[in-house]
C-alpha positions in Angstrom: 0.1 -0.2 0.1 1.3 3.7 -1.0 2.6 5.5 2.2 2.2 8.8 0.4 -1.2 11.0 0.8 -3.1 11.5 -2.4 -3.9 15.3 -2.8 -5.7 14.4 -6.0 -9.1 16.2 -6.1 -12.0 13.2 -6.5 -15.3 13.3 -7.1 -18.2 11.3 -5.7 -19.1 8.3 -8.1 -21.1 9.2 -11.0 -23.8 7.6 -9.9 -24.6 9.8 -7.6 -25.8 12.3 -9.7 -28.4 9.6 -11.0 -29.5 9.2 -7.3 -29.8 12.9 -6.6 -31.8 13.1 -9.8 -34.3 10.4 -8.5 -34.7 12.2 -5.1 -35.3 15.4 -6.7 -38.0 13.9 -8.8 -39.4 11.7 -6.2 -40.0 15.4 -4.5 -42.0 16.5 -7.6 -44.4 13.5 -7.9 -47.4 15.0 -5.5 -46.9 18.7 -7.3 -47.4 17.1 -10.5 -50.0 14.8 -9.6 -51.9 17.9 -7.8 -51.9 19.8 -10.8 -52.6 17.3 -13.3 -55.8 16.4 -11.3 -56.8 20.0 -11.2 -56.5 20.6 -15.1 -58.1 16.9 -16.0 -60.7 18.0 -13.2 -61.7 20.6 -16.0 -61.6 18.6 -18.6 -59.2 21.0 -20.5 -56.9 18.2 -22.1 -55.5 21.0 -24.2 -54.4 23.3 -21.5 -52.5 19.7 -20.0 -50.3 19.1 -23.3 -50.0 22.8 -24.3 -48.9 24.3 -20.8 -48.8 21.7 -17.9 -46.7 19.0 -19.9 -44.0 21.5 -20.9 -43.9 23.0 -17.4 -43.4 19.8 -15.9 -40.9 19.1 -18.3 -38.8 22.2 -17.6 -38.9 21.7 -14.0 -37.7 18.0 -14.2 -34.8 19.0 -17.0 -33.9 22.0 -14.5 -33.6 19.5 -11.5 -31.5 17.2 -13.2 -29.0 19.6 -14.5 -28.9 21.0 -10.9 -28.4 17.5 -9.9 -25.5 17.0 -12.4 -23.8 20.3 -11.7 -23.8 19.4 -7.9 -22.1 16.6 -8.3 -19.4 17.8 -11.0 -18.2 21.1 -8.6 -18.0 18.4 -5.2 -14.5 17.0 -5.1 -12.7 15.7 -1.7 -9.0 15.3 -1.2 -7.4 13.2 1.4 -4.3 14.9 2.8 -1.5 13.8 5.3 -3.3 15.8 8.4 -6.7 16.2 6.9 -9.8 15.6 4.4 -10.4 18.5 2.2 -14.1 18.9 0.5 -14.8 21.6 -1.8 -18.4 22.2 -2.8 -21.0 24.8 -4.6 -22.3 25.8 -7.7 -22.1 29.4 -8.0 -20.5 30.1 -4.6 -17.5 28.0 -3.5 -17.2 26.5 -0.1 -13.9 24.6 0.9 -13.9 22.9 4.0 -10.8 20.9 5.7 -11.4 18.5 9.1 -8.4 17.1 10.5 -8.2 14.0 11.3 -7.5 14.5 15.3 -11.2 16.1 15.2 -12.8 12.9 13.6 -14.1 10.9 16.1 -15.8 8.2 14.5 -17.0 7.3 10.7 -20.0 5.6 9.9 -21.7 4.4 6.7 -25.4 4.6 5.6 -27.3 3.4 2.5 -30.4 4.9 1.8 -33.1 2.8 -0.5 -32.1 4.6 -3.6 -28.3 4.5 -3.0 -28.4 0.8 -1.8 -29.9 -0.2 -5.3 -26.8 1.2 -7.1 -24.7 -0.2 -4.5 -23.9 3.1 -3.0 -22.9 4.5 0.5 -23.0 7.7 2.5 -19.8 8.2 4.3 -20.6 10.3 7.9 -17.5 11.6 9.7 -18.3 12.5 13.1 -16.3 15.5 14.4 -18.0 15.4 17.9 -19.2 18.8 17.5 -22.7 17.6 16.2 -25.0 19.1 14.0 -23.5 20.8 10.8 -20.1 20.4 12.0 -19.9 16.9 10.9 -18.6 16.1 7.3 -20.8 14.0 4.5 -19.6 12.4 1.5 -22.2 11.2 -0.6 -22.5 8.8 -2.2 -19.1 6.3 -2.9 -19.0 2.9 -3.7 -19.3 0.2 -0.8 -15.4 -0.4 -1.6 -14.7 3.1 -1.6 -16.2 3.6 1.8 -14.6 1.1 3.5 -11.4 1.7 2.3 -11.9 5.7 3.1 -12.9 4.6 6.7 -10.2 2.5 7.2 -7.7 5.0 5.9 -9.3 7.9 8.1 -9.0 5.7 11.5 -5.3 4.9 10.7 -4.4 8.1 9.9 -6.4 9.2 13.6 -4.3 6.4 15.1 -0.9 7.3 14.0 -0.6 4.0 12.0 0.9 2.9 8.9 -2.0 2.1 7.0 -2.7 4.3 4.3 -4.8 2.8 1.5 -4.7 6.0 -1.0 -5.6 4.0 -4.2 -9.4 3.1 -4.4 -8.8 0.3 -6.3 -7.0 -1.4 -3.2 -8.8 -3.7 -1.5 -9.4 -3.0 2.2 -8.1 -5.7 4.8 -11.4 -7.3 6.2 -11.2 -7.3 10.1 -11.9 -10.7 12.0 -15.4 -10.3 13.2 -17.0 -12.2 16.2 -21.0 -12.2 16.4 -22.0 -10.9 19.7 -25.5 -10.4 19.3 -28.6 -10.9 16.3 -31.9 -10.2 16.1 -34.2 -12.9 14.2 -37.4 -11.5 12.3 -39.2 -12.9 15.0 -37.4 -11.0 18.1 -37.9 -7.7 15.4 -41.3 -8.3 15.6 -41.3 -9.0 19.1 -39.5 -5.7 19.7 -42.3 -3.9 17.9 -45.2 -4.8 19.8 -43.5 -3.0 23.0 -42.6 0.1 20.4 -46.4 1.2 20.9 -46.3 4.9 20.6 -49.7 6.8 22.2 -48.3 10.1 20.0 -49.1 7.8 16.8 -52.8 7.1 18.3 -53.1 11.0 19.0 -52.0 11.9 15.6 -54.2 9.4 13.8 -57.3 10.3 16.2 -56.8 13.8 15.1 -56.3 13.1 11.3 -59.5 11.1 11.1 -61.4 13.9 13.2 -60.1 16.5 10.6 -61.1 14.3 7.5 -64.3 12.8 9.1 -66.6 14.6 6.5 -65.4 11.3 4.3 -66.8 9.2 6.6 -70.7 8.0 5.6 -71.3 8.5 9.1 -70.3 11.1 12.5 -66.9 9.5 13.5 -68.1 10.9 17.3 -71.9 9.9 17.0 -72.6 6.8 19.0 -75.9 6.7 17.8 -74.3 6.3 14.3 -71.9 3.5 15.3 -74.7 1.6 16.8 -76.7 2.0 13.4 -73.6 1.0 11.7 -72.9 -2.1 14.0 -76.4 -2.9 13.8 -76.5 -3.9 10.0 -79.7 -4.9 8.1 -81.5 -6.5 10.6 -81.3 -3.6 13.5 -81.0 -6.4 15.9 -78.1 -4.9 17.6 -80.0 -1.0 17.6 -82.1 -2.9 20.1 -79.5 -3.6 22.4 -79.5 0.2 23.1 -76.4 1.2 25.6 -74.4 -2.1 25.1 -74.4 -1.2 21.2 -72.8 2.1 21.9 -70.0 0.3 24.2 -69.7 -2.1 21.6 -68.9 1.0 19.1 -67.0 2.7 21.5 -64.7 -0.5 22.1 -64.3 -0.6 18.3 -63.2 2.5 17.7 -60.5 2.1 20.4 -59.4 -0.8 19.3 -58.9 0.6 15.8 -56.6 3.2 17.2 -54.6 0.9 19.5 -54.3 -1.6 16.4 -53.0 1.5 14.4 -50.5 2.3 17.5 -49.3 -1.2 17.0 -48.8 -1.6 13.8 -47.3 1.4 13.2 -44.8 0.1 16.0 -44.0 -3.0 14.5 -43.4 -1.2 10.9 -40.9 1.4 12.6 -39.2 -1.2 14.3 -38.9 -3.6 11.3 -37.6 -1.1 8.9 -35.2 1.0 12.2 -33.6 -3.2 13.4 -34.4 -5.4 10.6 -31.3 -7.9 10.4 -29.4 -6.5 13.3 -26.2 -7.6 13.9 -23.5 -6.6 16.4 -19.9 -8.0 16.0 -16.6 -7.5 18.1 -13.9 -6.6 15.5 -10.3 -5.4 15.6 -11.7 -1.9 15.9 -14.5 -2.2 18.0 -18.1 -3.1 18.2 -19.6 -3.1 14.7 -23.3 -2.7 14.4 -25.6 -3.2 11.3 -29.2 -2.8 10.8 -31.9 -1.4 8.8 -34.3 -2.6 6.2 -34.6 0.2 3.7 -31.9 2.6 5.2 -28.8 0.2 6.0 -26.3 1.7 8.4 -23.1 0.3 9.1 -21.0 1.9 12.5 -18.4 0.8 14.5 -18.0 1.9 18.1 -14.5 1.9 19.4 -14.4 -0.1 22.6 -11.6 2.2 23.9 -13.6 5.3 23.8 -16.6 3.9 25.8 -16.8 6.0 28.9 -20.4 4.6 30.3 -23.2 2.1 29.5 -26.6 2.1 29.9 -29.0 -0.4 31.0 -32.8 0.8 30.4 -35.8 -0.9 30.1 -39.7 0.2 30.4 -43.1 0.1 32.5 -44.2 -3.3 30.5 -40.6 -4.5 29.3 -39.3 -5.0 32.5 -42.2 -7.6 33.4 -40.7 -9.8 30.6 -37.2 -8.9 31.3 -36.2 -7.1 28.3 -33.4 -4.5 28.7 -31.4 -2.3 26.2 -28.0 -1.4 26.2 -26.5 2.0 25.1 -22.7 3.1 25.2 -21.4 6.6 26.0 -18.6 7.2 23.9 -15.6 10.0 23.6 -16.9 10.6 19.9 -18.4 13.7 21.3 -21.8 15.5 22.6 -25.2 13.1 23.7 -26.8 13.8 20.4 -24.3 11.9 18.3 -22.3 9.6 20.8 -25.0 7.6 22.5 -25.0 4.5 20.6 -27.3 1.6 20.8 -25.6 -1.8 21.0 -28.1 -3.9 22.2 -31.7 -2.6 21.2 -33.9 -5.4 23.2 -32.4 -8.4 25.1 -32.6 -10.4 28.0 -29.9 -9.7 30.6 -28.0 -12.8 30.1 -27.6 -11.8 25.9 -26.5 -8.4 27.4 -23.8 -9.6 30.1 -21.3 -10.6 27.3 -21.6 -7.4 25.4 -21.1 -5.5 28.8 -17.8 -7.6 29.1 -16.6 -6.9 25.8 -16.5 -3.3 26.5 -14.3 -4.1 29.5 -16.9 -3.3 31.8 -18.9 -5.2 34.4 -22.5 -5.4 35.6 -22.7 -4.9 39.4 -22.4 -7.8 41.6 -24.4 -8.9 44.2 -21.9 -8.4 46.9 -21.7 -4.5 46.2 -22.6 -1.9 48.5 -25.5 0.2 47.6 -26.5 3.7 48.9 -29.5 6.1 48.9 -29.4 10.0 49.0 -30.1 11.7 52.4 -33.8 11.5 53.1 -33.2 15.7 54.1 -32.7 15.9 50.3 -35.8 14.4 49.2 -38.0 16.3 52.2 -36.6 19.5 50.9 -37.4 18.9 47.4 -41.0 18.2 48.5 -41.1 21.4 51.1 -40.1 23.4 47.9 -42.8 22.1 45.7 -45.5 22.5 48.4 -44.9 25.8 49.2 -45.2 26.4 45.2 -48.3 24.5 45.3 -49.6 26.3 48.6 -48.8 29.6 46.8 -51.1 29.0 43.8 -54.2 27.6 46.3 -53.7 31.2 47.6 -53.9 32.9 44.5 -57.1 31.0 43.9 -58.7 31.5 47.4 -58.0 35.5 46.9 -60.2 35.1 43.9 -63.0 33.5 45.7 -62.3 30.0 44.2 -62.5 27.8 47.6 -62.9 24.6 45.9 -60.3 25.1 43.5 -57.8 26.4 45.9 -57.5 22.4 47.5 -56.8 20.8 44.3 -53.2 21.9 43.8 -52.6 21.4 47.6 -54.2 18.0 47.8 -53.6 16.5 44.5 -50.2 18.6 43.5 -49.0 17.8 47.1 -49.5 14.4 47.3 -48.2 13.8 43.7 -44.9 15.2 44.8 -44.8 13.6 47.8 -45.1 10.4 46.1 -42.6 11.2 43.4 -40.1 12.2 45.9 -40.4 8.9 48.0 -39.9 6.7 45.1 -37.2 8.7 43.7 -35.6 7.9 47.0 -36.8 4.6 47.5 -35.3 3.4 44.0 -32.4 5.8 43.7 -29.2 4.2 44.5 -25.6 4.4 43.8 -22.5 2.5 44.5 -18.7 2.5 44.1 -16.9 -0.7 42.8 -13.1 -0.7 42.2 -13.5 0.1 38.8 -16.7 1.4 38.0 -19.3 3.8 39.2 -22.9 2.8 39.3 -26.0 4.9 39.7 -29.8 3.2 39.5 -33.1 5.2 39.4 -36.7 4.5 38.6 -39.1 1.8 39.2 -41.4 2.1 36.4 -38.7 2.3 34.0 -35.6 1.0 36.0 -32.1 2.8 34.3 -28.9 1.4 35.2 -25.6 3.5 34.5 -22.1 2.1 34.9 -19.3 4.7 34.4 -15.9 3.8 34.2 -13.7 5.4 37.0 -10.8 5.9 34.9 -12.5 7.5 32.0 -14.8 10.0 33.5 -13.2 13.6 32.7 -13.9 15.8 35.7 -15.9 15.5 38.7 -17.3 18.4 41.2 -19.2 18.6 44.3 -22.0 21.4 43.6 -23.8 22.7 46.9 -26.8 25.3 46.8 -27.1 27.5 50.2 -29.9 25.1 51.3 -27.7 22.2 50.5 -25.0 23.5 52.8 -27.3 24.3 55.5 -28.6 20.6 55.2 -25.4 18.9 55.0 -25.8 17.1 51.6 -24.7 17.5 48.4 -24.5 16.6 44.5 -21.9 15.1 42.4 -21.6 16.0 38.8 -19.3 14.1 36.4 -17.7 14.9 32.9 -18.5 12.6 30.1 -18.2 13.7 26.4 -21.1 11.7 25.4 -24.0 12.0 28.0 -24.5 13.4 31.7 -24.0 11.7 35.1 -25.1 13.2 38.4 -25.7 11.8 41.7 -28.0 13.9 44.2 -28.5 14.1 47.8 -25.3 12.6 49.1 -24.3 13.6 52.4 -20.9 15.7 52.0 -18.8 12.8 53.6 -20.2 10.4 51.1 -19.6 12.9 48.2 -16.0 13.6 49.3 -15.4 10.3 49.5 -16.5 9.2 46.1 -14.6 12.2 44.4 -11.4 11.7 46.0 -11.6 7.8 44.7 -12.8 9.2 40.8 -9.7 11.6 41.0 -7.5 8.8 42.2 -8.4 6.9 39.4 -8.5 9.5 36.5 -5.1 10.5 37.4 -3.9 6.9 36.8 -5.4 6.9 33.4 -3.6 8.4 30.4 -6.2 10.2 28.4 -4.1 10.4 25.3 -4.4 6.5 25.5 -8.1 6.7 25.3 -8.2 9.3 22.9 -5.5 8.1 20.4 -4.5 4.4 20.7 -6.1 1.7 18.8 -6.1 -1.1 21.2 -8.5 -1.1 24.3 -8.2 0.2 27.5 -9.6 -1.2 30.5 
């Protein structure tokens, strides 16, 4: 392989022009159909031929021309220290991204590029949003080559496959977790969304004039369910109940089907493999994504579940990486599995699940009591305002309902909020309805600070805040002595860690 950098500007694959043209044309389908229907509805076929078709051809031609110009004016070059991209038709823009700023490289295949064998290469810089760099579209082999090249340059190794025809060496991989179609469908059953049901209900209510009867009229439902013989109409109130159950069941069915479809599109053929570079995750039915999560950059893990999922033992595992902000660095390694399936993946990252002998501790009761009292004072102020306006009955609601809810919330947060300090990890556990376990490496935390407001100083407790590049980790309401003990232990572990090894080395750092 060549050891010299290739500074020659290159274009993306010529088929990119075809992909962009198809994407632009797909955006014109709806306007063309609406315009054609409006003209044909007037019965004037001459206007369709004389005016509408030439206009459509002109718009389509302009979009194809613009797609070609965008492709021809975009170039990229692989340098010794950075990747440079120049783009723009009328106004030119040049951008250079140093290798040390590139935290990760992922490949994505949407449905149209996938038909042409093309991938979209995304360079995550850790800044998130528009600061990330994207090259669309490249052949699959070129995408793999470019990903390996960027990683080798960033890690200071000698792998520099600058020739596009040079084959990329394949990493030895070992399957850690996969989801069968049956598992994906089961996952979709738990992805039921009330938001989807609300949207469907709102849409139906807006277009209920298209129905042959009034949607929210239970008598109309009863008549529809009665049928020609009208035997159900004679059941009276029971028919109305059946109508209501049918309407609610229809919305619930839509929510379930939508959850299954969304999950299948996202998680189909999910595979998590252990490679030389880290954890490689591939998934997707229409849009296929290929992401590698370097193990040595993992700062923390999160094991989450839900109210219903926990009853069946289903959990999800996410990794928090040094790759950047919380928006781009929280990667889902195992989206839907039992704990015995998650444990081997956790072990591959160099972390460990909490042992049965670990000592769990809660926050100070005074912290939760203070939170309740502050909220109760606020509710009492609302009640006082309502009482001043002569609303005696309404004045009781904030105190009774709001106070009860806040008291229950603070009790449950205290009852199910735990933390523990292990030899190499820091553990936090919270939530009863939807338990959430966070595991952070003491060596890879970036900072730790004790935070105390005036009330905390008066009552003798403190909060601990830990620095994570890809998220937040806090422990609230600790006794001051406990907070200092954890801070000193974490700082001692951080002092033992060479962060240049975490950021730059290719190997795994436990």
